[in-house]
N, C-alpha and C positions, 0 to 999 in steps of 0.2 A: 504493500500500500504506500503510495506516495503522499506524504503529509506536508512536505515543505519544498519550495524551490528557492534557491539562493541565486540572486541575480547580481552580476557586476553592474556598475553604474555607467561611467563614461565609455562610450563605444558599444555598449550592450543595450542599456535601457535609456540612456541620456545622450543627446547629441549636443555637445558644447563646442563643436568645431575644433576639437583637439587643442583647446586653449591651454590645458594643463601641460601637455607635452611641448607645445610651442614655448610656453613660459619656462619650462624646465630647460629647454635648449638655450633660451636667451640667458637664463641665470648662470648656466655653466659657461657660455660664451663670454659673458661680461667679466668673468674671472680669467679670461685668456685661454680657454680651452674650446675651440670650435668643433662641434660635431654636427653631422647632418640630422635632419628630423628622422630619417629612416633609422639611423643609429640609435637615436633616443627611443624610438618605438621598439626596436629590436631588443635593447638591453633593459629598458625601463618600464615597459608596458605592464600594468597590473600590479606592480610592486609598490610597497610603501615608499614614499617619495625620497626620503633620505637614503634608503637602500638603493633606490633607482639611481641616484646621483653617484653613489659609490660604484655601482655596476658599470655606469657609463664611463666614469673616469678610469676604471680598470682597463678599458680598451686601450688607453695610453700608458698602461702599467703604472698608474698613479694610485697609491694606497695611502691616503692621508685623511684620517678621521676629522681632524680639525678643519682642514680645507672643505671637506664635504659638509660639515656642520655650518660653516660660514656661507657656503653656496645655498644650503637649504634655507637658512634664514632670509637670504636675499630673494630666493624663490617665493617664499611666503608673502613677502612684501609686494613683489611684482604680481603675484596671483591675486592678491586682494585688490590691487589697482585694476587688473584686467576684469575681474568679476563685477566691478562697479558698473560697467557698460555692457557686459556680456548678455547676449541673447541666447537663451537656453531652450531647447525643444526636446520633447520625448523622441526616442528612436521610433521609427515607423512601427505601429501596432502595439507598442508597449502598453498604453492604457487599456486597450482591448484585451490583451492577454492577461493583464492584472485582473480585469473584470471577470473573465472566464474562470480564472483560478479561484478567485474569491467566492464565486458561485459554487464551486466544487469543494469549498472549505479547505483549500490548500493554503498553507501559510506562505506569505510572500516576504522574503528577506532581501533587502538591498545590502550589498557589501562592497567594499572599495578599499583600495590602497591609499586613498586620501585620508587626511586627518578629519576629525569629527566636524570642526567648523566649516571646512570646505564642502564636505558632503551635505551638511545641513543647509548651506548656502544654495547648493544645487536644488535640493528638494523644495526649498522655499520659493525659488524662482519658478519652478514648475507648478507650484500649487499642490504638490503631493503631500498628503497628511497621513501621519502615522495613525493606524487604526482604521483609516478609510481607504487610502490608496494602497498602502503596504502595511505590514505588521511590525517590522522592526528594521533598524538601520545599524549595521555593525561596521565599524571602520578600523583601519590599521592602528589608530591611537587607542582603541579599546582593548587591545591584546598585546601580549609580549612579543609574539613572532608574527610577522606579516607573511604574505604569500611567498613561496608555495607551501608554507606550513599551513596546517588545517585549523589553526586557532580560531579564526573568525567564524568558520562553519560550526565548529564544536561549541563556541559560545552561543551562537544562535540556537543550536539544538538544546543547550542547557536552559535557555530562556523559555523554551516552549516544552520542556520535559520530553524531548524526543531522545530516546536512548539508542536507537538503531540507525546508523548512517544509511542503511539500505532503504530508508524511507525519505531520503533527501536527494534532490537533483541540484547540480551546480551548472550554471551557464555563464560564459564570459567570452570576451573577444581576444584574449591573450593566452599564450602558452602557460603562464603561471596560474591563470584561472583554472585551466584544465588540470594542471598538476595539483592545485589546491583541492579540487574535488576528489581526485584520485587518492591523495594523501589522507583525506577525511574518510575514505571508504564509501563515498556516495554511490547510490544505485546507478546513476548516470552522470558523466561529466561531458558537457556539451560545449563545443566551440561555435561562435557565430562570426561571420565575416564582415560585420558592419563597423568594425573598429580598427584597432591598432595592427593586428596581425593578419596576414594573408591566409588563404586556404592551406597552402603548403606549409606555412609556419605552424598553423594550428594542427595540421595533420602530424607534424613531427612529435607531438605530445600524445598521440594515439587516443584521441577522444572517442567516446561512444558514438557521437554524431557530430557532424558539422552542418550548420544550417545557415541560410542567408536572410531569414526573416523570422522574427519572434513568433509570428503566427503559426509556424510549423510546430511549436512546442506543445500545444494542447493535443495534437494528434500523436506525437511521440509518447506523451504520458498515457493516453488512452490505449495505445498499442502495448505499452509496458504492462498496464493493468491486465489486459487480455492474456498476455503471455506469462505473467508472473504471479497472478493472484487467483 
């Protein structure tokens, strides 16, 4: 029985024109380390953002926690400025899929590598309300270990007294989303091609499915019920 679906935010359920990764690229570049946006996506997508900075800098064999922390603080300032004028939209069919799942009494979790404040800024701009649009928001700042560790999914399960990860589905647009779901033992770990990583990049993590539209999800859940319940 599927009782919970854990959705990534940016690139999966939220379309914010990749402003976070563009801002991450700018913050690192401002400190003298130019990287392409593709490199930022490849190394940083889905990760807690301080860890993303460390992973990106490692491409140049830079391992400096103090520098990473300085860049991260600069990133937060730039991101706050960017969000002041940012236009945010749901990814196609996200509200409809949320509605379908809520009708089926399936718990909807939003999870993200963003800090709590950034994530709440996004949901506020979208008009998404806890208890109405979704059931809970779990962020990297709520747990000790970010993706690909399963901590965020396990915390969501704890909040709703779900003991079996086989009752949970994870969906996201990055390799670490898929790895997070697998590490948590989720029934299904699903990649979606609407965000940071390409089909081939997602396939490298061996997801159970790769979809191009969230509206494919209810059918996957229904087929899973038929075959496993």
